[in-house]
TIRO-589472 format. One record per residue (C-alpha): residue in three letters; x, y, z. Coordinates in steps of 0.1 Angstrom, whole numbers. Example, Ala and Ser with C-alpha at 12.3 -4.5 7.8 and 13.67 -1.06 7.14 Angstrom:
residues 2
[ALA, [123, -45, 78]];
[SER, [137, -11, 71]];
***
This chain:
residues 92
[UNK, [0, 0, 0]];
[UNK, [14, 34, -9]];
[UNK, [13, 66, 12]];
[UNK, [-19, 79, -3]];
[UNK, [-37, 46, 4]];
[UNK, [-25, 46, 40]];
[UNK, [-35, 82, 45]];
[UNK, [-70, 73, 32]];
[UNK, [-72, 42, 53]];
[UNK, [-65, 61, 85]];
[UNK, [-84, 93, 74]];
[UNK, [-110, 89, 102]];
[UNK, [-82, 96, 127]];
[UNK, [-74, 130, 113]];
[UNK, [-39, 139, 100]];
[UNK, [-14, 111, 103]];
[UNK, [23, 110, 96]];
[UNK, [36, 84, 73]];
[UNK, [73, 79, 72]];
[UNK, [97, 53, 57]];
[UNK, [106, 27, 83]];
[UNK, [124, -6, 77]];
[UNK, [111, -19, 44]];
[UNK, [78, -1, 47]];
[UNK, [61, 27, 65]];
[UNK, [55, 38, 101]];
[UNK, [21, 54, 106]];
[UNK, [15, 77, 136]];
[UNK, [-2, 107, 150]];
[UNK, [9, 132, 176]];
[UNK, [44, 116, 178]];
[UNK, [31, 81, 185]];
[UNK, [36, 53, 160]];
[UNK, [5, 31, 161]];
[UNK, [8, 11, 129]];
[UNK, [33, -3, 104]];
[UNK, [28, -12, 68]];
[UNK, [53, -39, 57]];
[UNK, [52, -62, 27]];
[UNK, [16, -53, 19]];
[UNK, [4, -60, 54]];
[UNK, [-9, -33, 78]];
[UNK, [1, -41, 114]];
[UNK, [-15, -23, 144]];
[UNK, [2, -17, 177]];
[UNK, [-13, -38, 205]];
[UNK, [-9, -40, 243]];
[UNK, [-20, -64, 270]];
[UNK, [-55, -48, 270]];
[UNK, [-61, -50, 232]];
[UNK, [-43, -82, 223]];
[UNK, [-72, -105, 233]];
[UNK, [-95, -85, 210]];
[UNK, [-71, -89, 181]];
[UNK, [-68, -126, 187]];
[UNK, [-106, -130, 188]];
[UNK, [-108, -112, 154]];
[UNK, [-84, -138, 139]];
[UNK, [-54, -115, 137]];
[UNK, [-19, -128, 142]];
[UNK, [13, -112, 156]];
[UNK, [39, -101, 131]];
[UNK, [65, -127, 122]];
[UNK, [97, -124, 102]];
[UNK, [124, -148, 92]];
[UNK, [158, -138, 105]];
[UNK, [189, -158, 102]];
[UNK, [171, -190, 96]];
[UNK, [146, -187, 124]];
[UNK, [112, -171, 129]];
[UNK, [110, -140, 151]];
[UNK, [76, -130, 165]];
[UNK, [69, -94, 174]];
[UNK, [40, -95, 198]];
[UNK, [35, -57, 199]];
[UNK, [23, -55, 163]];
[UNK, [-6, -76, 150]];
[UNK, [-22, -79, 116]];
[UNK, [-52, -57, 109]];
[UNK, [-85, -77, 112]];
[UNK, [-99, -87, 78]];
[UNK, [-132, -69, 84]];
[UNK, [-114, -36, 88]];
[UNK, [-99, -34, 53]];
[UNK, [-127, -14, 38]];
[UNK, [-140, 9, 65]];
[UNK, [-118, 37, 79]];
[UNK, [-144, 46, 105]];
[UNK, [-144, 11, 120]];
[UNK, [-107, 9, 118]];
[UNK, [-104, 42, 138]];
[UNK, [-126, 28, 165]];
***
């Protein structure tokens, strides 16, 4: 997804910053990065309070292959499928 698509996706949140990060983009507002876009996947920042909701929605934590092993990053989970087309629901 390109910058314009990401800006549209998060438009219900108001102005967001989109900056190059790793091999994709970091998406944030008011100095806080709350999402990443990597390899065509949008990942949202989770914490102990929101992780169960993401799991119930069928989301998965970000995983990457590094030096022949799989590394799991539990602080960013994939965006739930049902939130791909509705910026208002995504903002909620």
